[in-house]
Each structure stands twice: as C-alpha cells, then as structure tokens.
C-alpha positions in Angstrom: -51.1 44.8 59.5 -49.3 46.0 62.1 -49.5 49.6 60.7 -53.3 49.6 59.5 -54.3 48.5 63.4 -51.6 51.1 64.8 -53.8 53.9 63.0 -56.9 52.1 63.9 -55.7 52.3 67.7 -55.1 56.0 67.3 -58.0 57.1 65.7 -59.7 55.0 68.3 -58.3 56.5 70.7 -58.5 60.1 69.4 -61.9 59.6 67.8 -63.6 58.3 71.4 -66.8 59.6 72.2 -67.7 58.3 68.9 -66.6 54.5 69.2 -68.0 54.1 72.6 -71.2 56.1 71.0 -71.1 53.7 67.4 -70.7 50.6 70.3 -73.7 51.9 72.4 -75.9 52.4 70.0 -74.8 48.8 68.9 -76.1 47.4 72.1 -78.8 49.4 72.3 -79.9 48.0 68.9 -79.7 44.0 69.7 -81.5 44.4 73.0 -84.1 45.6 71.7 -83.8 43.3 68.8 -83.6 40.0 71.3 -86.6 42.1 73.4 -89.2 41.9 70.6 -88.0 38.7 69.0 -90.5 35.4 69.1 -88.8 32.6 71.2 -86.7 30.0 69.1 -88.1 27.2 68.1 -87.7 24.7 66.4 -85.8 25.0 62.3 -87.1 21.4 61.4 -83.9 20.4 60.1 -82.7 16.3 60.2 -80.1 16.4 63.1 -77.4 15.0 61.2 -78.3 14.3 57.6 -77.2 11.1 55.7 -77.2 8.3 58.1 -79.4 5.5 58.5 -81.7 6.4 61.3 -82.1 9.7 60.2 -83.5 8.4 56.6 -86.3 5.9 58.4 -87.3 8.8 61.1 -87.4 11.2 57.9 -89.7 8.5 55.8 -91.6 7.6 59.2 -92.6 11.6 59.1 -93.6 11.4 55.4 -95.7 7.9 55.2 -97.1 8.7 58.3 -98.9 12.5 58.0 -101.2 11.7 60.7 -98.5 11.1 63.6 -97.0 14.3 64.9 -93.4 12.8 65.5 -92.4 15.7 67.4 -95.4 16.2 69.6 -94.5 17.0 73.5 -94.8 13.4 75.4 -95.4 12.2 78.7 -94.3 8.7 80.2 -96.4 8.2 83.4 -95.4 6.0 85.5 -97.1 4.3 88.3 -95.4 2.3 91.5 -97.3 0.0 93.7 -96.2 0.4 97.0 -94.4 -2.7 98.4 -96.2 -6.5 98.0 -99.6 -4.9 95.9 -100.1 -4.5 92.8 -101.3 -1.3 90.2 -103.7 -3.5 89.3 -105.6 -4.1 92.4 -109.2 -1.9 92.9 -108.1 0.9 94.3 -105.5 1.3 92.2 -106.7 0.7 89.5 -109.4 3.0 89.3 -106.6 6.1 90.7 -104.4 5.1 87.3 -108.1 5.5 85.4 -108.9 8.2 87.2 -105.2 10.0 85.8 -106.0 9.1 82.1 -109.0 10.9 82.1 -107.9 14.1 84.1 -104.8 13.7 81.4 -106.6 13.7 78.6 -109.6 16.4 78.5 -106.8 18.8 77.8 -107.5 21.0 74.9 -104.1 20.7 73.4 -104.3 16.5 74.3 -103.1 14.7 71.3 -104.0 11.3 73.5 -103.7 9.5 76.6 -103.0 5.6 76.2 -104.6 3.7 79.4 -101.9 0.7 80.7 -104.5 -1.5 81.0 -105.3 -0.6 77.3 -102.1 -0.8 76.1 -100.5 -3.5 78.0 -98.3 -1.2 80.2 -97.9 -3.7 82.8 -94.9 -4.8 84.6 -94.7 -9.0 84.2 -95.7 -8.7 88.5 -98.2 -5.5 87.6 -95.8 -3.8 90.0 -95.4 -1.4 88.0 -97.3 0.1 84.8 -97.3 3.5 82.6 -99.6 5.7 80.5 -98.6 7.7 78.2 -99.8 11.4 77.3 -99.2 13.3 73.6 -100.0 16.4 72.9 -100.5 18.0 69.3 -97.9 20.5 70.1 -94.4 20.4 70.8 -92.8 20.9 73.8 -90.9 24.4 73.2 -95.0 25.3 73.1 -96.7 24.2 76.0 -98.1 26.7 77.8 -98.1 27.0 82.0 -102.0 25.9 81.7 -100.7 22.6 79.9 -98.4 21.9 82.1 -99.9 22.6 85.5 -102.9 20.2 84.7 -100.7 17.1 84.0 -99.0 17.9 87.0 -102.9 18.3 89.1 -103.6 15.1 87.3 -100.2 13.3 89.4 -101.0 15.2 92.2 -103.9 12.9 92.4 -102.9 10.0 91.7 -99.8 10.0 94.5 -102.4 11.3 96.9 -103.9 7.9 95.7 -101.0 5.9 97.7 -99.3 4.9 94.3 -95.7 6.8 94.1 -95.9 8.2 90.6 -92.4 9.8 88.1 -93.3 11.3 85.1 -90.8 10.8 81.7 -90.9 12.2 78.3 -90.1 15.7 77.8 -93.8 17.5 78.7 -92.2 18.3 82.0 -88.5 17.9 81.5 -86.6 20.0 83.8 -84.9 22.8 81.7 -81.3 22.9 82.5 -80.1 25.9 85.5 -79.3 29.3 83.6 -76.6 30.3 82.2 -76.0 33.5 84.3 -74.8 31.8 87.7 -71.7 30.2 85.4 -71.3 33.1 83.8 -70.9 35.2 87.7 -69.2 33.0 88.4 -66.2 32.9 85.8 -66.5 36.5 86.0 -65.9 36.9 89.6 -62.8 34.8 89.2 -61.5 36.5 86.4 -61.4 39.4 88.4 -59.3 38.3 91.1 -56.6 37.2 88.5 -56.9 40.9 86.8 -56.3 42.6 89.7 -53.6 40.7 90.8 -51.8 40.9 87.9 -52.8 44.7 87.0 -52.3 46.0 91.0 -55.3 48.6 89.8 -59.4 48.7 90.1 -59.3 50.2 86.6 -56.9 48.1 84.4 -58.9 44.5 86.1 -62.7 46.3 85.4 -61.7 47.2 81.2 -61.5 43.5 80.7 -64.1 42.6 82.3 -66.4 46.0 80.5 -65.2 45.5 77.3 -66.2 41.7 77.3 -69.2 41.9 79.4 -70.2 44.4 76.0 -69.3 41.7 73.7 -70.6 39.1 75.1 -74.1 41.0 75.6 -73.8 42.0 71.6 -73.1 38.2 70.5 -76.0 37.0 72.5 -78.6 39.4 72.3 -77.8 38.8 68.0 -78.2 35.0 68.8 -81.8 35.7 71.1 -82.6 38.2 68.4 -82.4 35.5 65.1 -83.1 32.1 67.1 -86.7 32.0 65.7 -85.6 32.8 62.4 -82.5 30.3 62.2 -83.8 28.0 65.2 -81.1 28.2 67.4 -81.5 27.1 70.7 -80.1 27.8 74.2 -77.0 26.0 74.2 -76.0 27.6 71.3 -76.2 30.8 73.3 -74.6 29.3 76.2 -71.1 28.1 74.0 -71.4 31.7 72.0 -71.1 33.3 76.1 -69.1 30.8 77.7 -66.5 30.9 74.6 -66.9 35.4 74.3 -66.5 36.1 77.6 -63.2 33.6 77.7 -61.6 35.3 75.0 -62.8 39.0 74.9 -61.5 39.5 78.6 -58.0 37.7 77.0 -57.9 39.5 74.0 -58.2 42.6 76.1 -56.2 41.9 78.6 -53.7 41.6 76.2 -54.2 44.7 74.3 -53.7 46.4 77.5 -50.7 45.0 79.1 -48.9 46.5 75.9 -50.1 50.0 76.7 -48.7 49.7 80.0 -45.9 48.9 78.9 -45.5 51.7 75.9 -46.4 54.3 78.7 -44.0 52.3 80.9 -41.4 52.9 78.3 -42.1 56.3 78.0 -44.7 56.9 74.8 -47.8 59.4 75.1 -51.0 58.1 75.9 -51.8 57.7 71.8 -49.4 57.1 71.3 -48.8 53.9 73.5 -52.7 53.0 72.4 -51.7 52.7 68.7 -48.6 50.9 69.4 -50.4 48.5 71.9 -52.7 47.6 69.1 -50.4 48.2 66.3 -48.8 44.9 68.1 -50.7 42.8 70.2 -53.5 43.8 68.2 -51.8 41.9 65.3 -51.7 38.7 67.3 -55.7 39.0 68.9 -56.3 39.7 65.1 -54.5 36.3 64.0 -55.2 34.6 67.5 -58.8 35.3 66.7 -59.2 34.4 63.3 -57.6 30.3 64.1 -60.7 30.3 66.7 -63.1 31.3 63.9 -61.6 28.9 61.1 -62.0 26.2 64.1 -65.3 26.9 64.7 -66.3 27.3 61.3 -64.5 24.2 60.4 -67.4 21.9 62.4 -69.6 22.9 59.5 -67.6 20.3 57.4 -69.0 17.6 60.2 -71.9 17.2 59.0 -74.4 17.9 62.0 -76.6 21.6 61.3 -77.3 21.6 65.7 -73.3 21.7 66.3 -72.4 24.3 62.6 -75.3 26.5 63.6 -72.9 26.1 67.7 -69.8 26.4 65.6 -71.1 29.3 63.8 -72.5 31.4 66.4 -69.3 30.8 68.9 -67.2 31.9 65.9 -69.7 35.3 65.8 -69.3 35.7 69.5 -64.8 35.7 68.8 -65.6 38.5 66.3 -66.7 41.0 68.1 -64.8 40.5 71.1 -61.8 41.0 68.4 -63.1 43.8 67.1 -63.6 45.1 71.0 -60.3 44.5 71.9 -59.2 46.6 68.4 -61.9 49.9 68.9 -64.0 49.7 72.0 -60.1 49.3 74.3 -58.5 52.5 73.1 -61.2 54.2 73.0 -61.5 53.5 76.9 -58.3 54.1 77.2 -58.1 57.3 76.0 -61.1 57.9 78.4 -58.7 57.4 81.8 -55.5 57.3 80.1 -53.7 56.6 84.1 -56.1 54.8 85.8 -54.7 51.7 84.2 -51.5 52.1 84.7 -50.3 51.1 87.4 -49.7 52.6 90.9 -46.1 53.1 90.9 -46.1 54.2 87.3 -48.9 57.0 88.3 -47.0 58.4 91.2 -43.8 58.8 88.6 -45.4 61.3 86.9 -43.9 60.3 83.9 -46.1 60.2 81.5 -48.3 62.6 79.7 -52.2 62.2 78.3 -50.9 64.7 75.4 -50.9 63.7 72.0 -46.6 63.2 72.4 -44.2 65.2 75.1 -42.4 68.0 74.5 -39.4 65.8 74.3 -41.3 64.7 70.9 -42.5 67.7 70.4 -38.9 69.8 70.3 -37.0 66.7 68.1 -39.1 64.6 66.6 -36.3 62.0 66.6 -35.1 58.3 67.9 -32.6 56.3 68.2 -31.8 54.5 65.6 -33.1 50.6 65.8 -34.8 51.2 69.7 -38.1 50.1 68.7 -41.3 49.4 71.1 -40.8 45.1 70.4 -39.1 44.4 73.1 -35.2 44.1 72.5 -33.3 43.1 75.0 -31.7 45.5 77.5 -28.5 45.6 80.0 -30.1 45.1 83.7 -33.4 44.4 82.7 -35.1 43.0 85.5 -35.8 39.2 85.8 -39.4 38.6 86.6 -40.8 35.2 87.1 -41.4 34.1 83.4 -37.7 34.8 82.9 -36.5 32.7 85.4 -38.7 30.6 84.7 -37.4 30.5 81.2 -34.2 30.4 82.1 -34.6 26.9 83.9 -36.3 25.5 80.7 -33.3 26.3 79.0 -30.6 24.5 81.2 -32.3 21.5 81.3 -34.7 21.6 77.5 -34.4 17.4 77.2 -35.5 16.5 80.6 -38.3 19.0 80.7 -39.1 17.5 77.0 -39.6 14.3 77.7 -40.8 15.0 81.1 -43.9 17.4 79.2 -44.9 14.0 76.7 -44.5 11.7 78.9 -47.0 13.2 81.0 -49.2 14.1 78.4 -49.0 11.4 77.2 -49.9 9.0 80.1 -53.0 11.6 80.8 -53.9 10.9 77.4 -54.5 6.7 77.3 -57.8 7.0 78.7 -58.7 8.5 75.4 -57.8 5.4 73.4 -61.3 4.0 75.6 -63.6 6.4 74.2 -67.0 6.0 74.0 -69.3 8.6 72.2 -72.9 8.0 73.0 -76.0 10.2 73.3 -76.7 10.2 77.4 -80.3 10.6 78.3 -82.8 10.5 81.7 -80.0 8.2 83.0 -77.6 10.1 83.3 -80.0 12.5 85.5 -79.6 13.1 88.9 -81.7 11.2 90.6 -83.6 13.4 92.7 -85.1 14.3 88.9 -88.7 12.5 87.9 -86.8 11.9 84.7 -84.5 10.0 86.5 -87.0 8.3 88.7 -89.2 6.9 86.0 -86.0 5.4 84.3 -85.6 3.4 86.6 -88.6 2.5 87.6 -89.1 1.3 84.2 -86.0 -0.2 83.9 -86.3 -2.3 87.2 -90.1 -3.6 85.9 -89.9 -4.0 82.6 -86.0 -4.7 81.5 -82.7 -2.8 80.8 -83.9 -2.4 77.2 -87.6 -1.2 78.0 -86.3 2.5 77.9 -84.7 2.3 74.2 -86.8 0.6 71.7 -85.6 0.0 68.4 -88.4 1.1 65.6 -88.4 -0.7 62.9 -89.7 1.1 59.5 -90.5 -1.6 56.5 -90.6 -0.3 53.0 -93.2 -2.5 50.7 -94.3 -1.0 47.6 -91.9 -3.1 45.9 -93.1 -6.3 47.6 -95.7 -8.6 45.5 -97.8 -9.3 48.6 -96.8 -6.2 50.9 -98.7 -8.5 54.5 -96.0 -11.6 53.7 -93.5 -8.8 53.0 -94.1 -7.2 56.8 -94.3 -11.0 58.3 -91.2 -12.3 56.9 -89.8 -9.3 58.3 -91.7 -9.0 62.2 -90.9 -12.8 62.0 -86.9 -12.6 61.6 -86.5 -9.5 63.6 -88.8 -11.0 66.7 -85.9 -14.1 66.7 -83.2 -12.3 67.0 -80.8 -13.0 69.7 -80.7 -10.0 72.1 -84.6 -8.7 70.8 -87.0 -9.5 73.7 -90.4 -8.1 72.5 -91.7 -7.2 69.2 -95.0 -4.9 68.6 -97.3 -5.7 66.5 -96.6 -3.9 63.2 -98.6 -0.8 62.5 -99.3 -0.2 58.3 -99.9 3.3 57.0 -103.2 4.0 55.4 -101.7 3.9 51.6 -100.4 0.0 53.0 -97.0 0.6 51.2 -95.3 1.1 54.6 -95.0 -0.7 58.1 -93.9 -0.1 61.8 -93.0 -1.4 64.5 -91.7 -1.6 67.8 -88.6 -4.1 69.0 -88.0 -3.9 72.7 -84.1 -5.2 72.9 -82.8 -6.6 76.6 -79.6 -4.7 76.9 -79.7 -0.5 78.4 -80.3 1.7 75.1 -75.9 2.7 76.3 -75.0 -1.1 76.5 -72.3 -2.5 73.4 -74.7 -5.2 72.7 -77.2 -2.5 71.9 -75.2 -1.3 69.4 -74.3 -5.0 68.0 -78.0 -5.5 68.3 -78.5 -2.6 65.5 -75.9 -3.6 63.6 -76.7 -7.5 63.5 -80.8 -7.1 62.6 -79.5 -3.8 59.5 -77.2 -7.7 58.5 -80.0 -9.3 57.9 -81.6 -7.0 55.5 -79.9 -8.2 52.3 -81.3 -11.3 52.8 -84.8 -10.0 53.5 -84.2 -7.8 50.3 -84.3 -10.7 48.6 -86.6 -13.0 49.7 -89.7 -10.3 50.0 -88.8 -7.3 48.3 -89.2 -5.0 50.5 -86.2 -2.7 52.6 -86.5 -2.2 56.0 -84.5 0.3 58.0 -83.7 1.5 62.1 -84.9 4.2 64.2 -86.0 5.3 67.6 -83.7 7.6 69.6 -80.8 4.5 70.3 -80.2 3.9 67.2 -80.1 7.4 66.3 -77.4 8.4 69.0 -75.6 4.9 67.6 -75.7 5.8 64.0 -74.7 9.7 65.1 -72.0 8.0 67.4 -70.2 6.3 64.6 -70.6 9.2 62.5 -68.7 11.8 64.5 -66.3 9.0 65.8 -65.7 8.7 62.4 -65.1 11.9 62.1 -63.2 13.1 64.2 -59.5 12.0 63.1 -60.3 13.8 59.7 -61.7 16.3 61.1 -58.8 16.7 63.4 -56.6 16.2 60.7 -57.5 19.3 58.3 -57.9 21.5 62.0 -53.6 20.3 62.4 -53.6 21.8 58.4 -54.9 24.9 58.7 -52.7 25.8 62.0 -49.5 24.4 59.8 -50.2 26.9 57.6 -51.9 29.9 59.6 -48.9 29.7 62.2 -46.2 29.5 58.6 -48.2 32.5 57.7 -47.5 34.2 61.3 -44.0 33.1 62.1 -42.4 32.7 58.5 -41.1 29.6 60.0 -41.5 25.5 58.9 -40.6 24.2 62.4 -42.3 26.7 64.5 -45.7 25.6 63.5 -45.0 22.0 63.3 -44.5 22.2 67.1 -47.3 24.0 67.9 -49.5 21.4 65.8 -47.6 18.9 68.1 -48.0 20.0 71.1 -51.6 20.7 70.2 -52.4 17.3 69.6 -50.7 16.6 73.0 -53.1 19.0 75.0 -55.9 17.7 72.5 -55.4 14.0 73.5 -54.5 14.8 77.3 -58.1 16.9 77.7 -60.3 13.8 76.2 -58.6 11.5 78.4 -59.3 13.5 81.3 -62.6 13.7 80.1 -63.1 9.9 79.8 -61.3 9.6 82.9 -64.0 11.3 85.2 -67.4 11.2 82.5 -67.0 8.0 80.9 -64.8 5.8 83.8 -66.1 7.6 87.1 -63.5 8.6 88.5 -63.8 11.8 90.9 -67.3 12.5 89.1 -69.0 13.1 92.3 -66.9 16.1 93.1 -68.7 17.2 89.6 -71.5 16.6 90.5 -71.9 13.5 87.6 -74.9 11.4 88.7 -74.3 8.5 86.5 -70.8 7.8 84.4 -71.5 6.7 80.4 -70.2 7.5 77.0 -69.1 10.6 76.2 -71.8 12.9 74.8 -71.3 12.3 70.4 -70.7 15.7 70.0 -68.4 16.6 72.6 -64.8 15.7 71.3 -65.5 17.2 67.5 -67.0 20.1 69.4 -63.5 20.1 71.5 -60.8 19.7 69.4 -62.0 23.0 67.2 -62.1 24.9 70.5 -59.1 24.0 71.8 -57.5 24.0 68.6 -58.2 27.8 68.2 -57.1 28.5 72.2 -54.1 26.4 71.8 -53.3 28.6 68.5 -54.0 32.0 71.0 -51.8 31.2 73.4 -48.8 29.9 70.9 -49.2 33.5 68.9 -49.6 36.0 72.3 -46.4 33.9 73.2 -43.7 33.2 70.2 -45.3 36.3 68.7 -42.8 38.0 71.4 -39.8 36.1 71.2 -40.0 36.4 67.0 -40.2 40.0 68.2 -36.9 40.0 70.0 -35.1 37.5 67.3 -36.1 39.7 64.3 -35.0 42.5 66.0 -31.5 41.2 66.7 -31.4 38.7 69.8 -30.0 35.9 70.3 -32.0 32.8 70.0 -32.1 31.9 74.0 -32.5 35.8 74.6 -35.3 36.3 72.4 -37.1 33.2 73.9 -36.4 34.7 77.8 -37.4 38.0 76.4 -40.4 36.0 74.8 -41.3 34.7 78.7 -40.2 38.0 80.6 -42.9 40.3 78.7 -45.6 37.7 78.1 -45.4 34.7 80.8 -47.4 36.4 83.3 -50.1 38.1 81.0 -50.3 34.5 79.1 -50.4 32.7 82.6 -53.6 36.0 83.6 -55.1 35.0 80.6 -55.1 31.0 81.1 -56.4 31.1 84.8 -59.3 33.9 83.5 -60.0 31.0 80.7 -60.1 28.2 83.4 -62.0 30.2 86.2 -65.2 30.9 83.1 -65.5 27.4 81.8 -65.1 25.7 85.4 -68.4 28.1 85.8 -70.0 26.6 83.5 -68.9 22.6 85.1 -72.3 23.5 87.1 -74.7 23.0 84.3 -77.6 21.6 84.4 -76.6 20.8 80.9 -74.5 17.5 81.1 -73.1 18.4 77.8 -72.5 22.1 78.9 -70.9 20.4 81.6 -68.9 17.7 80.1 -67.3 21.2 77.8 -66.8 23.1 80.7 -64.9 20.7 82.1 -62.7 19.5 78.8 -61.9 23.2 77.5 -60.9 24.4 81.1 -58.3 21.1 81.7 -57.1 21.7 78.1 -56.6 25.5 78.9 -54.3 24.0 81.9 -52.5 20.9 79.5 -51.5 23.6 76.9 -51.0 27.1 78.4 -48.7 25.6 82.0 -47.5 22.5 80.5 -47.6 22.9 76.6 -46.9 26.6 76.1 -44.9 27.2 79.1 -42.6 24.3 78.9 -42.4 22.1 75.9 -42.3 25.2 73.6 -39.3 26.7 75.1 -37.4 23.4 75.4 -38.3 22.2 71.7 -36.7 26.1 70.9 -34.1 26.2 73.0 -33.2 23.0 71.0 -33.4 24.2 67.4 -32.3 27.4 68.1 -31.3 29.4 64.4 -32.8 26.3 63.1 -36.5 27.5 64.6 -36.9 30.5 62.2 -36.0 29.1 59.5 -38.0 29.2 56.6 -37.0 27.8 52.8 -36.7 30.5 49.7 -39.5 29.5 47.6 -41.8 29.2 50.2 -40.3 33.3 51.6 -41.3 34.9 48.6 -44.7 32.3 48.4 -46.4 33.4 50.9 -47.6 37.2 51.7 -45.8 39.1 54.3 -47.6 39.5 57.4 -46.0 42.0 60.1 -47.0 40.7 63.3 -44.2 41.8 65.2 -44.1 45.1 64.2 -41.6 46.0 62.3 -43.2 48.7 59.7 -43.8 50.4 63.3 -40.7 51.3 63.6 -40.2 54.8 62.1 -42.6 55.9 64.7 -41.9 58.2 67.7 -39.6 57.0 70.5 -40.3 57.1 74.1 -39.0 59.9 76.3 -36.8 57.6 78.0 -35.5 53.9 78.7 -36.9 52.4 81.2 -35.6 52.1 84.7 -33.0 49.6 84.7 -30.7 50.2 81.9 -30.3 52.4 78.9 -31.3 50.7 75.7 -28.8 48.5 73.4 -29.8 49.7 69.9 -29.6 46.9 67.8 -30.6 46.8 63.7 -33.4 44.2 62.9 -32.5 41.5 61.5 -34.1 38.5 58.6 -34.8 35.4 60.2 -32.9 33.2 58.8 -33.3 31.5 55.7 -31.6 28.6 53.4 
C-alpha cells in the first residue's frame, strides 16, 4: 500500500499539469451536467417499506386511485378577533370569498369551505379551509403560490387573523451556503495558526472546495433520476468539506515534515502520500463503510443520504492523493514554514546534490518518525508524558466523564418533529397552535384507518363494526364517517386522538387500536390498518430504534476487523471500539439533553424541545464511527510506525503525539467548526445532526483519542501490539506504517536538535 501510494504521489508531482487539468475538466463536466439537469422530484419510493403505516398508505393509493396523496395542500386557519366568531356575517363572507378565490386556480383540485366540512371550532373562534392541488409542492409555480397568498392577504384585510399550514406555502429552510462559508472561514483561521503559512492554510481549503464542488454537482446532476433531495446534498457537503480539509491537512503536514528532514520536494511528496496517504485511505474507507452500511437499515432516504455522503468522502480521498501533491509541485516552497524557507536548505529538484552523488542512506534511517536524541518537545509530547505518568487516573476520569454525559441517552425518544418544532415566527407554527387551541391537541395528528372488506360477508356491516369499536376506544375524540371506494371493498376514515402527535399516550392509543384487530377480524372477516402522519412517525421511530443496537453492533464489528488489519493487533481495535462507543453514547446524551430536554435549546435557536428526529441516531452512529476511526488511524498509526521501527512502547506513544497531536487537534477543531456552522440551519434534522457531530468530534478527539488512548496504551505496553500467530498468517499485510519505503532516498541531514539514531525495524510482539 505505502509503496503504491508513494509512486502515485511522485507521479502526481511529476505530471502536475495533467493532474490539474483532469480535475478541472471533471469539475467542469460535473458543473455543466448539474446546470442542465432537471430539478429533483419525488422518486415515488416508500419512505420505509415493511412497516404497517407504509403498507396502509400504499393500499390507499392502490384502492383510491382518484385521490392524489402526493398533491400539495394548504390548511388555511381563520381566527376571529377576541370575543368574536368566524360565523358572524362579515367574517363568514370573508371566508367564503377566500374559498371562491383560492379554488379558482388551474392547478387547484379543490377548496373546501369550513362551513360545509364542519371545520369550525366549538366556540366558533377558529375555522379552517383546505385547499388541495393536482401537483406536488415541488411542482407548484410562483403564480400558484402568489394566487393563494393574494387570497390569504384579502382575508386578512377583513380583520381575521389568517395562518397557513400544509406544504403549499411551507417556508423552505435556508440554503446551506452560509453554513459552509462559516465553516470554511473558521477552518482557514485554524489552518493559518497551525501552519503559519497562507499557502499551507489555503491549499487544504482549495482542494476541499474542489472535492465538494464535484460531489454536489454530481448529486444535482443525478437528483432527478435518483430522487436526491436538498437534505442529501447538504449532508454530503458537510462531510465532504470536513474530511476533505482534514485529509489534505494530513498530507500537507507530512510533506512539510519530510522537507524539514532534508528531502527534495518530489521525494517529500511521494513519502507524504505513501505514509499519511495510507492513513487517509484507511480512514476514508472506515467512513465509507459506515455510511454505505446505512443501507441495511431499510430506509430509502437514509440509504441515499449515506451513499451520497460516502461518494463525497471517496472524492475527498482521491483529491488528497492526487490533487494535493500536484498543487504542492506547483508551489513546493510556498507551503513551508517561514523558518524553513529562510533556511534555504530545501531544493525543488528531483534529488539533492548529495543524493545524486551517493544515492545511499544510513541503515535504518527511515522517514517514519523514529526517535532522535534531543528531539524538541512540543505540546503533544508533553501532554503524552503527563498521561503516561498517571494513566489510571486519566482513564477513570475519561470513562466517568463520558459516562455521565451519556446518561440522558437512556431517555432517548424518537419521533418526527413537524410544524410544532418550527419557530413561532413561521405561519405554519402559528396555524398549528391555533388548531390545537381550537380543536384540541390531537387535531394536528389524526389517525387514518383503512379497512379492507373484500373478504367480509357483509362489507357495510363490517365497516360499521370497525368504526364503532374504534370510536369507543379511550383516547379517541371523534371519528369521521367512513368513505368507501368505487369498488366498495375498502373504507377510509379518520380518528382524532385526545393527545398531541408526539405524546406518548398517542403512541399507546395506536397500539391499543391495533390490538383490537384480531377480534374484529374474527368477528367481521375484514382487516384494517392504521396510517397517517402520526402513525407513520410512530412506526418509523420504533423501527429505527429497533435497528439502532444491531447497526451499532455491525459497525463495531467492522471497526474491529478493519483496525485489526491496519494495526495487526487485537487489543488496539478493542480499545478503539470501546472509545467509539463512549463517544457516540455521550454525543447522543448531549443531543437528548439539548433537543429533547431543552437544556440550552434557546442558545441554538431550538424553539420547541421534543422527540429526536427518528433518522438522526442511526445516521449519527454511522458518521461518528467513521470520524472516530479517522483519528484512531491518524494518531495510532504514527505510534505503531515508531514502535515497528524500534522504539519502546512509551517512547512510541510520546513520538506519535509529538508528530501527530497538533495536526489531529487542528483537524478536530476544523471538523467542529464545519459541523457547528450547520447548527444555524433552518432545517431541524440538519441542525440536530450538525450539533451531534460537533460534540461527537469534541468528545472523541479531545477525550478519547487524546487522553483515553495513550492511557490504555501505557497500561498495555508491548501487549498492545499482540496478535496471535494464526490470525497473523490469516490477515493480509497492509503497509500503513511505510516499512516498504525503507530503501528510498535518504534525507540530506537530520533535523535540528540532534543526529539520527539508527534503529533496527521490528515486528510487533506476537505469541
């Protein structure tokens, strides 16, 4: 692996103009395809096949073909001034005028008056009219929306308060461009502080933007054909930007290190790609596996989000391995520190004069971070020694701290927040509140019951029996009259619960109604199923909650196998999996505390605390797994690199921190900055995921990898690198520490601070 990537880095350096041209052409082609592609529409697939609510929804579409369930709709709520009634003459006339105007549009399927549909509250203070369209909300034109808005404004002029729910005029979440801009700005500051060079700071940003640009353009180009949404693109850009900056950061940092050791520019680029690039490949592979693994959960939307984000990560890896060395070749000196540039000890040619003359290197003198006497301490090495002096105390503090943060995760409640979670500044939220005040909290989440009476001896009697039983169930406020389809074999009616859609009692009501099904089926010969947005959210939340633990187990098993392959150790992967488990549980606990319990929710712009988005925990587990393994590979690979080349376990830990701590910290801060930028998103799922990922990186990078990892390795010593011989023979060898590069050209000089101490490479201890 290291040798292949070494050659790739040198080739990209040598053929820099060709590499730059190929990436420019790829970006141009993707951009042109995105510009010409039609906008993404509904792909027509089920949200979550297999759950009862989805089966019932599909049955409605099959048995009631005349009803367009996918058509846009608007629920227009009329609120009379204090003490007045909407049924009063002037107000009633205004409502009737609105219904007439709203129903006039060419794409309007119908506008139902509240007075004809019994949609007036008991005290007549609130009423609502329903406007339905023949097309989906994405297909409504500006003229359609303007006509509805004009009718609403005219009704408001009459003195009524008018709010609009539904998806016809739903406010769209803010575009993600601002979030990306904030993340890039913060990343630039961190890179500038880390490298002290504008060129070194700008190169990772430039390559990350190129990678994200290609990924997003590809998603837009394929959006119509594959049904890819704006949310899909936002998540892909979030991850693509974060890992793109980080992966380029590691390659550039290793290039600077090799140049400071005296290597020529091309050789340094090859060695950087061969060593840091190997870590990039395996880190990227862990992220891709975790994201692609989301497809096993069984949610098409989650599958698309995972695969698109995985594609963005693949592009980021390829950019780091090819575009980064090509750009380094264009400005080989610019990315170096000011001190290194002033020293004039580096050459930009293929080899230095000494290399041309001798072509030799000192035995054992390798580019992989062996210990040197007098090597200058830095913050990373000093911190590592601090942990090594008191590993038990540090380990206990890490486990206890993350354990406490994880406690709220035990109260995790999943749901699908709707209009009630939107800011009160939106008309959808005000319409939701007005309907809840006027008609009861359950009015915003009615249950739809579809009864299949094909096998009933008396279909009419069967429908009546089902309706009577459901109407008499505790917790049901009202039941609409059954509506039969043209064939007379299916009935449809709606039940209004007494409690709000996200109330636990509503979930219990759905379970109670379904529990009555066996007796009714025996009695009538008919079957029924419960659907609607509330039942759909309940079923999806339950299915995803059931899938969370198995998915977590699969992800952890993958981490064990992959890290065992990378580090050729049993205990290091177990330690990594344990640390990942702590990180993900602590981050879930933080999400529950803020978004479900409401602790500090106002600081993040969360208007209403409530259940966590159903998709969020599974998606968070997948992404956090990939990011956690990123830091594990980058940090521990330098420790193994030093250990394999002769250092004692404690020295290897200190050496790994000396070389990698600053860069890993910078990478983590960049990721936190990028993810935090998405907390300002207007879309609740993006806000929640952005916060969850930011705190997960914070916990994993600064607590687990920077403290727990060196503490565990200090306690294990040589045993950390133990691998049974049968397993050693079975696993393929992957040269992530760069031992295959031992015969490459030697540096001109040892770095300042002492002469290199040759050491014989060794294999990790095995039994």
